[in-house]
N, C-alpha and C positions, 0 to 999 in steps of 0.2 A: 584712257582716265576713267574712273569711275565715280559718277555722281552719289552723293549720299544726302538722303533727306533725313534731317535729325528730329528727334521729337516724336517720333513714332515708336513706342515701346522702349525696350532697353538699349537696343542696337539701331543704328541707322539702316535705311532700306536702299539697298543697292539698285538703281534703276537701269544700269548698264544693261544688265542681262535682259531685261524687261524691253529695251530697244531693239535688240538683237532678234527677239522673236516676234515683234509686231509686224513685220511684213509678211511672215508665214500666216499668221493669223487672218491678215487682211485678205491674202490670196484664197485661203480657204474659204472665208466668208463670202468673197466674190462668187468662188465656185459654187457654193450653196444657194446663193441668191439666184444664179443663172439656172440651176436644176430647179429651183423652186417656181420661177417664172415660165420655164418650159412645162412642168406638171399642170400649172394653172392654165396655161394656154391650151394643151392637150385635154383637159377636162372641159374647157369651154367649147371645144369643137365637138366633142362627144356628147354633150348634153345641151337641148336647146330649149329645155322647158325648165320653168321654176316650180318647184313643189312647195306648198306651205305645210308647216306642222299644224296638228290638231289644235294647239293653243293659238297660233296665229289666225287660224280660221275662226275659231271661237271668238277671239278679239274683234274680228273683221264684222262678225254677225252682233256682237254687243254695240259696236261703233254705229252700226246702221240703225239699230234701235234707240241708240241714244240721239241720234240726228233728228228722229222723228217726235221727240217729246218736244213741247213746247218750253221756251226759254223761261217763262212766267206761268204761275199757277193763278190763272185768272181769278178762279172761285175762291182760292185762299186769300187774295188780294181783296176782294170784295167783302169777304167775311170779316177781316181785319177792319178795313174802311169803317164797315157798319158799327163794329164794337167800340171804335175810337169816337165815331160821331155820336153815338148813345151815350159815352161815358162809361161803358161796361169794361173797356180795356185798361188793366192794371200793370204797370211794370213791376215786377219782383226784383228790386235792387240787388238783394243777396244772390239771386240766382245769376243775374246778369253779371256782377262783379265776379262770380266762381266760373262762369264761362270764359270771360276775359282773360282771368289767369290762368286758365288751362290752355287757352289758345296761345297767350305768350310762352308758356313752358314748352309747349308743342314746337314753337319756332326756334326755341333755343338748342 
């Protein structure tokens, strides 16, 4: 008996033929998985070293340099503190609003 799925195109889809092929596909996939696992295992036995690409090595150097930087720029904080205390620091509301809007657009 053939099962038909209606509503897909003009004609129904006969899934009986797909059922008969399913075990064959599964056996082929299982054989492929075994071969892939064996090749990975052989490759692991042949190479005992890890090689980094140039990009990975560059990123590692950048990471080291960033770790050496302080979290807070104390000189900048002190300069701002002095400007605020002396009344010389003014907030540019338009620039602040523009930056907030740009930030919100970047998040979207």
